[in-house]
C-alpha positions as CSV (number, residue, x, y, z in Angstrom):
1,M,-101.3,-3.3,48.7
2,R,-97.9,-2.8,46.5
3,L,-99.2,-2.1,43.0
4,V,-96.5,-4.0,40.0
5,A,-95.8,-2.1,36.8
6,R,-97.0,-5.0,34.4
7,K,-95.2,-4.9,31.1
8,R,-96.5,-4.3,27.6
9,M,-95.4,-7.3,25.7
10,E,-96.0,-6.8,21.2
11,P,-97.1,-10.2,20.1
12,A,-93.8,-11.4,17.6
13,S,-95.2,-11.1,14.3
14,T,-95.3,-14.8,12.6
15,D,-94.7,-13.3,9.2
16,A,-91.6,-13.2,7.8
17,T,-92.0,-11.0,5.2
18,T,-92.0,-8.0,7.4
19,Y,-88.2,-8.7,8.6
20,R,-87.2,-9.5,4.7
21,K,-88.4,-5.5,4.1
22,G,-87.2,-4.1,6.7
23,D,-83.6,-5.6,6.1
24,V,-84.1,-4.7,2.1
25,M,-84.9,-0.8,3.4
26,K,-81.7,-0.6,5.5
27,A,-79.8,-2.3,2.5
28,V,-81.8,0.4,0.3
29,F,-80.5,2.9,2.8
30,H,-76.8,2.6,3.1
31,T,-76.4,1.7,-0.9
32,G,-77.8,4.9,-1.1
33,A,-75.7,6.7,1.6
34,W,-72.6,4.6,0.0
35,L,-73.3,6.3,-3.4
36,C,-73.6,9.8,-2.2
37,G,-70.4,9.4,-0.3
38,A,-68.5,8.0,-3.3
39,A,-69.9,10.8,-6.0
40,I,-68.6,13.7,-3.8
41,L,-65.5,12.4,-3.1
42,A,-65.4,11.6,-6.9
43,V,-66.1,15.6,-7.4
44,A,-63.4,16.3,-5.1
45,L,-60.7,14.4,-6.4
46,V,-61.3,15.9,-10.1
47,P,-58.0,16.7,-10.9
48,A,-57.0,20.2,-11.9
49,A,-55.6,20.7,-15.5
50,S,-51.4,20.6,-15.7
51,A,-49.6,23.9,-16.9
52,C,-49.6,22.6,-20.5
53,G,-53.0,22.2,-21.3
54,G,-52.6,20.0,-24.8
55,D,-50.5,17.0,-21.8
56,G,-53.2,17.7,-19.3
57,P,-55.9,16.4,-17.5
58,V,-59.4,17.1,-19.4
59,Q,-61.2,20.0,-18.4
60,S,-65.1,19.2,-17.2
61,P,-67.7,21.5,-19.1
62,F,-68.3,23.4,-15.7
63,V,-64.8,24.3,-15.6
64,M,-65.5,25.3,-19.4
65,Q,-68.2,27.1,-18.8
66,A,-66.3,29.3,-16.1
67,I,-63.7,29.9,-18.5
68,R,-65.7,31.4,-21.4
69,A,-67.6,33.6,-18.3
70,D,-64.6,34.9,-17.4
71,Q,-65.1,38.9,-18.8
72,A,-61.2,39.3,-19.1
73,N,-60.9,36.0,-21.7
74,P,-61.1,37.4,-25.4
75,L,-63.0,34.3,-25.7
76,E,-66.0,35.0,-24.4
77,G,-67.5,36.5,-27.7
78,A,-67.5,32.8,-29.2
79,S,-70.5,31.8,-31.2
80,A,-72.6,29.1,-29.2
81,E,-71.9,27.2,-32.3
82,S,-68.3,27.7,-31.7
83,V,-67.7,26.7,-28.4
84,A,-70.1,23.3,-28.9
85,R,-67.0,22.7,-30.9
86,D,-64.8,23.2,-28.4
87,Q,-67.0,21.9,-25.8
88,R,-66.2,18.4,-28.7
89,A,-62.5,19.1,-28.9
90,A,-61.9,19.4,-24.9
91,A,-64.1,15.6,-24.1
92,G,-60.9,13.9,-26.7
93,G,-58.3,16.3,-25.0
94,R,-57.0,17.7,-28.0
95,A,-57.0,21.3,-26.2
96,S,-52.9,22.4,-27.7
97,I,-52.0,25.2,-29.8
98,V,-49.7,23.2,-32.3
99,G,-51.2,22.9,-35.7
100,M,-51.9,25.1,-39.0
101,W,-54.3,28.1,-37.8
102,K,-56.5,30.9,-40.0
103,I,-55.3,34.5,-38.7
104,T,-57.4,37.6,-38.7
105,E,-55.0,41.0,-37.2
106,T,-57.8,44.3,-36.4
107,S,-56.5,47.3,-35.2
108,L,-56.1,48.6,-31.7
109,G,-56.0,51.5,-30.1
110,N,-53.6,53.5,-32.8
111,P,-54.2,56.6,-33.2
112,S,-54.1,57.1,-36.9
113,I,-56.4,53.8,-37.5
114,K,-59.7,52.9,-36.6
115,D,-60.5,50.7,-33.9
116,G,-61.0,47.2,-35.7
117,S,-59.5,47.9,-39.1
118,P,-57.3,44.8,-41.3
119,I,-54.1,45.1,-40.7
120,D,-53.2,41.5,-41.9
121,F,-54.5,37.8,-42.0
122,G,-53.3,34.8,-43.3
123,Y,-52.2,31.2,-42.4
124,A,-50.4,30.5,-39.3
125,Q,-48.5,26.8,-38.2
126,W,-47.3,26.2,-34.8
127,H,-45.0,23.6,-34.0
128,S,-44.2,21.2,-31.1
129,D,-40.8,22.6,-30.7
130,G,-41.3,25.8,-30.1
131,T,-41.4,27.6,-34.0
132,E,-44.2,28.9,-35.3
133,F,-44.0,30.2,-39.4
134,Y,-46.9,33.0,-40.4
135,N,-47.2,33.5,-43.7
136,S,-49.1,36.9,-44.4
137,G,-52.5,37.6,-46.9
138,G,-52.0,41.4,-46.3
139,F,-48.5,41.8,-47.9
140,A,-47.3,41.4,-51.5
141,P,-44.5,38.5,-51.6
142,A,-41.9,41.2,-53.1
143,T,-42.2,43.0,-50.1
144,Q,-41.8,39.6,-47.6
145,N,-45.1,38.2,-46.4
146,Y,-43.9,35.4,-44.0
147,C,-42.4,35.5,-40.7
148,L,-40.9,33.2,-38.0
149,G,-41.4,32.9,-34.4
150,V,-41.1,31.3,-31.5
151,W,-43.1,30.0,-28.2
152,V,-43.6,29.6,-24.8
153,Q,-46.8,29.2,-22.7
154,T,-47.3,30.8,-19.9
155,G,-50.0,28.9,-17.9
156,N,-53.0,26.1,-19.0
157,Y,-54.4,28.2,-22.2
158,T,-52.0,30.9,-22.5
159,Y,-48.7,31.2,-24.9
160,Q,-46.2,33.9,-26.0
161,V,-45.2,34.2,-29.4
162,N,-42.1,36.8,-31.2
163,H,-41.4,36.6,-34.3
164,F,-39.4,38.8,-37.4
165,A,-39.6,39.2,-40.7
166,L,-37.3,40.8,-43.2
167,T,-38.9,43.7,-45.5
168,Y,-38.3,45.0,-48.6
169,D,-39.8,47.5,-51.1
170,P,-41.4,47.0,-54.5
171,T,-37.8,47.3,-56.0
172,G,-36.3,44.2,-53.8
173,V,-34.3,46.6,-51.7
174,Y,-34.1,45.2,-48.0
175,T,-36.1,48.0,-45.6
176,G,-35.5,46.3,-42.2
177,I,-37.2,44.4,-40.2
178,I,-40.9,43.9,-38.5
179,N,-41.1,42.3,-35.3
180,I,-44.2,40.9,-33.7
181,L,-45.1,40.1,-30.4
182,E,-48.0,38.4,-29.1
183,T,-49.8,37.2,-26.1
184,L,-53.1,35.1,-26.8
185,T,-55.3,32.9,-24.8
186,L,-56.4,29.4,-26.4
187,S,-59.9,28.0,-26.0
188,P,-60.3,25.0,-23.8
189,G,-60.4,22.5,-26.7
190,G,-57.7,24.3,-28.6
191,T,-60.4,25.7,-31.4
192,R,-59.7,29.4,-31.7
193,Y,-57.8,31.3,-29.5
194,S,-57.2,35.5,-29.4
195,G,-55.1,38.0,-28.6
196,T,-53.4,41.1,-28.2
197,F,-50.4,42.0,-30.6
198,T,-48.1,44.5,-31.1
199,I,-45.8,45.1,-34.5
200,N,-42.8,47.5,-34.0
201,G,-40.6,48.3,-37.4
202,Y,-37.3,49.1,-37.6
203,D,-35.3,50.1,-40.5
204,T,-31.6,48.6,-41.3
205,N,-30.1,51.3,-38.9
206,G,-32.1,49.8,-36.1
207,N,-34.0,52.8,-35.2
208,Q,-37.7,51.9,-34.8
209,V,-39.7,53.7,-37.7
210,K,-43.4,51.8,-37.0
211,H,-44.9,50.8,-33.9
212,L,-49.2,49.8,-34.5
213,T,-51.0,47.9,-31.8
214,G,-54.2,45.3,-31.6
215,Q,-56.5,41.7,-31.8
216,V,-55.7,38.8,-33.1
217,T,-57.7,36.0,-33.7
218,G,-56.7,32.1,-35.3
219,E,-59.2,29.9,-35.6
220,R,-57.9,25.9,-36.3
221,V,-57.7,24.9,-40.1
222,T,-58.7,20.7,-40.0
223,I,-58.1,18.2,-42.3
224,D,-62.4,19.4,-43.1
225,T,-61.6,23.1,-43.3
226,T,-62.5,25.0,-46.6
227,P,-61.4,28.5,-48.2
């Protein structure tokens, strides 16, 4: 006697809602998968900053946080309020060193001057043509209290400055030239900068008579800045 396997037949559903719900769930699944893929692709295609911070794409908050977390960045010690202000500025794409700055210079690495001692303070203006002007508050006008310089951008947030001042004694006699070299790091939002400086002084015969090193910080002056 031959046994014949009988195929189990499922009763056909007469409820059309079952099929509609299934179709909806499939559509939701495929849509969710597509959105996840698009999000991953969008992150992968975020452009990096250009060589010129002011002209390049705005950095994401994640990149800004990474920059702050870099122990080699002299801006690491910025206050929470300053960082928040900087992030707001970054969102507006204002990462440029061009503008007016309030400057503070302190001693670092000088045998005869305690680290952290004030060296100079004042205001500086950086111009888009690569020139720079600094008005010093630490020297009397009669002995020369300003210098003129030129600057170049060396990286996304880094700059170098080379500027000069003519010096005089209190009676108005010319005594030589001061050359100031600075290497600076601009914050991602362009509201602060920090770095190092070297000051070399020369007499009227070109002999070096002064050498100082230290740290410099700058805070952008805006229309809302108060003394």
